[in-house]
N, C-alpha and C positions, 0 to 999 in steps of 0.2 A: 148637818147639825141643824135643828130646828131653831126658829126664832127665839123661842122661850130659853132653850138651853145656850144659845149664843148670848142672849141678854144676861143670863145668869153668870156665864163665864166672864163677860166684860165687867159686870158689877164686881164680881169676886176678884178679878185682876186689878180693877181701879181700887178697891179696898186695900189690897196688898200693896200696891205701888204706893198709896198714901202711907201706909204704916211703915213702909221701908224707907221712904224719904224722911219720915219723922223720927227715925232711928229705933222704931219699936221692933223691927223684925231684921234678921241678919242678911237680908237679900242685898245683892249689889249690882246686879245686871238685869236688864230687860233682854231676853233672848228673842231673836227674830230670825226669819229667813228672808233673804233677798237674793233671788235667782237661785243659784247653787250655793250660796254662801249662808253659813250659820254664823251668826254675829251677835256679840254681846255689847249692848249699849249701856253706858253707866247711868244708873238712875239719876244721879245728881245733875246731869245735863240733859236728861230726856224730859220733854215736856208733855203737853196734852197729846192724847191718842184719839184719832177720830177716823170714821170710815173715809173711804175715798170719795172725793167730790170733783165736780167738774172744774178742770183748769182751763184758764184762757190762755191759748199758746202765745208764745213770745217769738216773733219772726226771727229767723236766723239763729235760734238757740240751738245748742248742741242736743243730740237725741235724749240724753239722759235728763234734761231739763224739761219738764213736762209743761210748765208755764206757771201762771199765778192762780191762786185760790184764795177765796175769802173763808178763813176759819175764825169763827166767833167774832166776825167784823174786822179781823186783822188780815191784811194782804199779805200772803206768804208765797215765797217761791217754793215749787214742789220738784224734788229731785228723786227721780227713780233710782234707788240705792243700787239695785241689782245691775242695771245698765251702767251706772257710774263705775261699778266694779269691773265692768267688761262683759258681762253676760249680754246675750243677745235679747232682742224684744220679746217679751213673753205676755201672754194675755192676762189681764187683770181678773182675779177671782173675788168672790164675796169676802174672803179672808183678808184681803189687802187693807192695810191701814196706813193712815199718815201719822207719823210721830214728829211733833214739833220739837225744835231745839228749845231748851229751857231758856227763860228770859235772861238768865245771868250771862248767856253767851251773846245776847245783843244781836241776833241774826234772825230775821224773819224768814225762816225756812223750815219746811217739812220734809221729812224723808218718806218716800213711799216704800214700804216693805211688802213682801207678798203674804207674810203670815206672823202673827205673834205667837211664840212658843210658850211664853211664861217668864217667870223670874228664875234666876240661878243665883246660888249662893257660892262663894268661893270654894267651900268645902264639898261642893258637889262635882268639881272639875279638877283634873290634874294638869298642871303646866306641862306643855309638850317641849322637852328640850331639843328635840329634832327639828322643830319648825323654824325655818329661816326667816328673818324679817325682810320684807320687800321694800327695797330702797325706793322704789317708784310709788309706794303707799306709805308714807311716812306717818300717817294717822292710823294705820293698823297697828295694834299693840300686840301684846302676848298672845300666844295660841295655847288652847287648852284642849283636852280630851275629856269626853264624858264617859259614864259607865258603859256605854255601847261602842266606845272608841270613835265617836264622831269628832271631827275637828271643829272648834269654835274659835273664832277670832275676835279679840276685844277691839272695839272701835274707840279712839280717843276722840270724842266729839269736839273738844276744844282745839285739837290740832287740826281736825277736818274743817272747822269754822274759820280757820286761819290759813287754809291751804290755797294757794294761787289758782290752781287748776279748778278746785271746787267753786271759788268764787267768780271765775271767769266762764260765764255760761254761753257766751257767743264765739 
């Protein structure tokens, strides 16, 4: 993807996110890829999106906690979401993005995802009645299937922000 088309995509996505958060559009989720996972992040708890930046490592941190980064002057912990979900280490690509938690969650954290996929409306997905909830991941919500039968998991960012394992990075 060229720089110009990437910039256009980011501008278009930012406009759609702003419209969705203000109630002008029916979008509900930000769709992302994190390792092998297709995830749906609720717009109301998703904050600013930025390219990957240098992280200052934290000694003795768990492998999924990449360290601390300054995002617009705010120091944030950076969590590699794919690794947190149990995927192995993967190389970062130019499509990797940091998604900050919304200020309403009062958690200076950004999730590193491998790729932004776009916005998803509830009417674009069918709830998967066969997908079982994972008790070890109580912050994973309902599972959905898209038109291509891909499985998407909703992430409850509020529950994740309160999860003891997520908050304990060492």
